[in-house]
C-alpha positions in Angstrom: 21.6 -54.7 -302.8 22.8 -51.1 -302.1 26.4 -52.1 -302.2 26.5 -53.2 -305.8 26.3 -49.6 -307.0 28.8 -48.2 -304.5 32.0 -46.8 -305.9 35.0 -49.2 -305.7 38.7 -48.7 -306.3 41.4 -46.4 -305.0 40.4 -43.1 -303.5 43.9 -41.7 -303.0 47.6 -42.5 -302.3 49.5 -40.5 -299.7 53.3 -40.3 -299.8 56.3 -38.6 -298.1 58.4 -36.0 -299.9 61.4 -33.9 -299.1 61.3 -30.4 -300.5 57.8 -28.9 -300.8 58.9 -26.6 -303.6 60.5 -29.5 -305.6 57.4 -31.7 -305.0 55.1 -29.0 -306.3 57.2 -28.3 -309.3 57.5 -31.9 -310.4 53.9 -32.9 -310.0 52.3 -29.8 -311.4 54.8 -28.9 -314.1 56.6 -32.2 -315.2 53.6 -34.5 -314.7 50.9 -31.8 -315.4 48.6 -32.7 -312.5 46.4 -30.1 -310.9 47.1 -28.9 -307.4 43.6 -29.4 -306.0 44.3 -28.6 -302.4 47.0 -26.9 -300.4 46.6 -27.5 -296.7 48.7 -28.7 -293.8 49.2 -32.0 -292.1 46.4 -32.0 -289.5 48.7 -33.9 -287.1 51.8 -31.7 -287.9 50.7 -28.2 -289.0 54.3 -27.2 -289.6 54.3 -29.3 -292.8 52.2 -28.8 -295.9 49.8 -31.4 -297.3 49.5 -31.2 -301.0 46.8 -32.9 -303.0 47.2 -33.4 -306.8 44.6 -34.8 -309.2 42.3 -34.1 -312.1 40.4 -30.9 -312.7 37.8 -31.7 -310.1 39.9 -33.7 -307.6 37.9 -36.9 -308.4 38.4 -40.0 -306.2 40.8 -42.3 -308.2 43.0 -39.4 -309.3 44.4 -38.1 -306.1 48.0 -38.3 -305.1 48.8 -36.5 -301.9 52.1 -35.6 -300.1 53.5 -34.7 -296.7 56.7 -32.8 -297.6 59.1 -33.0 -294.7 62.2 -31.1 -295.7 64.5 -33.2 -293.4 62.9 -36.6 -294.0 65.5 -39.4 -294.3 65.1 -41.5 -297.5 62.9 -44.5 -297.2 64.1 -48.1 -297.9 62.3 -50.3 -300.4 61.2 -53.7 -299.1 58.4 -56.0 -298.1 55.3 -54.4 -296.5 54.9 -51.3 -298.7 53.2 -49.8 -301.6 56.0 -50.2 -304.2 54.7 -48.3 -307.2 51.9 -45.9 -308.1 50.7 -46.1 -311.7 48.8 -43.5 -313.7 46.7 -43.9 -316.9 47.8 -42.2 -320.2 46.5 -42.5 -323.7 48.4 -45.2 -325.6 49.2 -42.5 -328.2 51.1 -40.5 -325.6 53.8 -43.1 -324.9 56.2 -41.4 -327.2 55.5 -38.0 -325.7 56.2 -39.2 -322.2 59.2 -41.3 -323.1 60.8 -38.1 -324.3 59.5 -35.9 -321.4 60.8 -38.3 -318.7 64.1 -39.3 -320.2 66.0 -37.7 -317.3 63.9 -39.4 -314.6 65.2 -42.9 -314.8 62.7 -44.0 -317.4 62.3 -47.7 -318.3 59.8 -49.3 -320.6 58.2 -52.7 -319.8 55.1 -54.8 -320.7 53.0 -56.0 -317.9 49.7 -57.9 -318.2 49.8 -57.0 -321.9 50.0 -53.2 -321.2 52.9 -50.8 -322.1 54.3 -49.4 -318.9 56.8 -46.6 -318.4 58.5 -46.7 -315.0 60.3 -43.7 -313.5 61.0 -41.9 -310.2 60.1 -38.6 -308.8 62.9 -36.3 -307.3 62.6 -38.1 -303.9 63.0 -41.6 -305.4 59.3 -42.5 -305.3 58.5 -45.2 -307.9 55.9 -44.1 -310.4 54.6 -45.6 -313.7 52.5 -44.5 -316.7 50.4 -47.1 -318.4 49.4 -46.6 -322.0 45.7 -47.6 -322.6 43.6 -47.3 -325.8 40.6 -45.0 -326.0 41.6 -42.6 -323.2 41.8 -39.6 -325.6 38.1 -39.0 -325.3 38.3 -38.8 -321.5 38.4 -35.3 -320.0 41.8 -34.2 -318.6 43.2 -31.2 -316.8 43.8 -28.5 -319.4 45.6 -25.9 -317.2 49.0 -27.7 -317.0 52.1 -27.7 -319.2 51.2 -31.1 -320.6 49.1 -30.9 -323.8 45.6 -32.3 -323.1 45.8 -35.1 -325.6 48.8 -36.6 -323.7 47.7 -35.7 -320.2 47.4 -38.1 -317.3 43.9 -39.5 -316.7 43.9 -40.5 -313.1 45.3 -43.7 -311.5 45.7 -47.0 -313.2 46.5 -48.7 -310.0 49.2 -49.6 -307.4 51.6 -52.4 -306.7 52.1 -53.7 -303.2 55.2 -55.7 -302.2 54.2 -58.2 -299.5 55.8 -61.1 -297.7 52.7 -63.1 -298.5 49.6 -62.0 -300.5 46.7 -64.4 -299.7 45.2 -62.6 -296.6 45.5 -59.2 -298.3 43.9 -60.6 -301.5 41.0 -61.8 -299.4 40.4 -58.3 -298.0 40.5 -56.8 -301.5 37.9 -59.2 -302.7 35.7 -59.5 -299.7 35.7 -56.0 -298.4 36.7 -53.7 -301.3 34.9 -55.4 -304.2 38.0 -56.4 -306.2 38.3 -59.8 -308.0 41.4 -61.7 -309.1 42.1 -60.9 -312.7 45.3 -62.6 -313.6 48.8 -63.7 -312.5 52.2 -62.8 -314.0 55.5 -63.8 -312.4 55.3 -63.0 -308.7 52.3 -60.6 -309.2 48.6 -61.3 -308.8 46.3 -58.6 -310.3 43.1 -57.6 -308.6 40.5 -55.5 -310.5 37.5 -53.6 -309.3 35.0 -54.4 -312.1 33.5 -51.3 -313.8 36.0 -49.0 -312.2 38.2 -47.1 -314.8 40.0 -44.9 -312.3 42.2 -46.6 -309.7 40.6 -50.0 -310.4 43.7 -52.2 -310.1 45.8 -53.5 -307.2 48.7 -55.8 -308.0 50.1 -57.8 -305.1 53.7 -59.0 -305.4 54.8 -61.9 -303.2 58.4 -61.3 -302.1 58.9 -63.6 -299.2 62.2 -63.2 -297.4 62.8 -59.6 -298.5 63.9 -57.1 -295.9 61.1 -55.0 -294.4 60.5 -51.6 -296.0 61.5 -48.5 -294.0 59.2 -45.5 -294.3 60.9 -42.2 -295.4 61.3 -39.7 -298.2 60.0 -41.3 -301.4 57.9 -43.9 -299.5 54.1 -44.2 -299.7 52.5 -43.6 -296.3 49.1 -45.1 -296.9 46.7 -46.3 -299.6 43.0 -45.2 -299.4 40.1 -47.1 -300.8 36.7 -45.5 -301.7 33.5 -45.6 -299.7 30.4 -43.8 -301.1 29.5 -42.4 -297.7 29.5 -43.1 -293.9 27.1 -46.1 -294.2 29.2 -47.7 -296.9 32.3 -47.2 -294.8 30.7 -48.6 -291.7 29.7 -51.7 -293.6 33.3 -52.2 -294.6 34.5 -51.7 -291.0 32.0 -54.3 -289.8 33.1 -56.8 -292.4 36.8 -56.3 -291.6 36.1 -57.1 -288.0 33.6 -59.9 -288.5 35.4 -61.8 -291.3 39.1 -60.8 -291.0 39.5 -60.0 -287.3 40.8 -56.5 -288.1 39.9 -53.3 -286.2 40.0 -49.8 -287.7 40.6 -46.5 -286.0 37.7 -44.3 -285.1 36.5 -42.1 -288.0 38.5 -39.0 -288.5 37.2 -35.9 -290.3 39.8 -34.9 -293.0 37.5 -32.0 -294.2 37.4 -33.4 -297.8 36.5 -37.0 -296.8 36.0 -39.0 -293.6 38.5 -41.7 -292.9 39.2 -44.8 -290.9 42.6 -46.6 -290.9 44.0 -50.1 -290.3 47.1 -52.2 -291.1 46.4 -55.0 -293.5 48.0 -58.4 -292.9 51.1 -57.4 -295.0 51.6 -54.3 -292.8 50.6 -51.7 -295.4 48.5 -48.9 -293.8 45.1 -48.9 -295.5 42.5 -46.2 -295.2 38.8 -46.2 -296.2 37.8 -42.7 -297.3 34.4 -41.4 -298.2 33.8 -39.8 -301.6 31.9 -37.0 -299.8 32.1 -34.1 -299.3 34.9 -33.6 -301.8 37.4 -30.8 -302.5 35.0 -28.0 -303.5 33.6 -27.9 -300.0 35.8 -24.9 -299.0 36.7 -23.2 -302.3 35.1 -22.9 -305.7 36.0 -25.7 -308.2 37.5 -23.1 -310.6 40.1 -22.0 -308.0 41.0 -25.3 -306.3 44.4 -25.4 -304.7 45.1 -21.6 -304.9 44.7 -20.6 -301.2 46.1 -22.2 -298.1 43.1 -24.0 -296.5 43.2 -24.9 -292.8 40.8 -27.1 -290.8 38.6 -25.1 -288.4 40.6 -26.2 -285.3 43.8 -24.6 -286.8 42.2 -21.5 -288.4 43.0 -19.4 -285.2 46.7 -20.2 -285.6 46.9 -19.2 -289.3 49.4 -16.4 -288.9 51.9 -18.6 -287.0 51.3 -21.6 -289.3 51.9 -19.5 -292.5 55.1 -18.0 -291.0 56.5 -21.5 -290.2 55.7 -23.2 -293.6 58.4 -23.5 -296.2 58.4 -20.8 -298.9 56.9 -22.1 -302.2 57.6 -19.2 -304.6 
């Protein structure tokens, strides 16, 4: 019975950016998110890895980026995470409509919710979903967005897939989502009882060109596991029921991860909620210092000299 109380939903989304300075500026100033961790790409220490989220860096609020200055633009298509949506108070729709007027803003209604779609400076597709009752939820107060209008973590993501059935089966069987509705070519899956990052919409777009990864593309989508045991159970189920193998567990300092490609070719990760972002700096000063994993600490001077200037 242990698994019924395990956290479910999205842990984080990781994308590819161009300019590190431009990325930092847009997400902290325009969108008002907190920079909760400034580190490097563990596999490519010449590039930053930025994590944005709520005040505490809670799972379900974290959008992360690898800014590669010379990355070629990605191409939208089948087999990718098409759109990342945040939650905002319904009362803040007017505020954000005005704030994002120069970012390709469009307004739509999906599954009965008001959705503002727009793009970041690299062309990444984003959305804000207005929801009732969010005013009472805590929000990051240190940004340029007034707290009553501030983003409250992820609403969910939209995946564009050639076919959706096998992916839907993994969402329901392994990650604790349930089908919650259909609209047009989209099937909505919801993690019951999960406010933050509890929605995954699968769009069936058979015959589309395959997506090409690049600047403005999402690199991978991470789902939550409470701890190593919870993660191991998901890995077991993926192999036993779906014939899918994951990588070995990798220590990402703030969570421990395994990766696999789901049937629609999107890279999925399962990330533990523990130990969290306050493991190497106080919660009050998250994101202020450059943090390096132990195996890179000895190369700090060379790494800092090679990284793009942010000031």
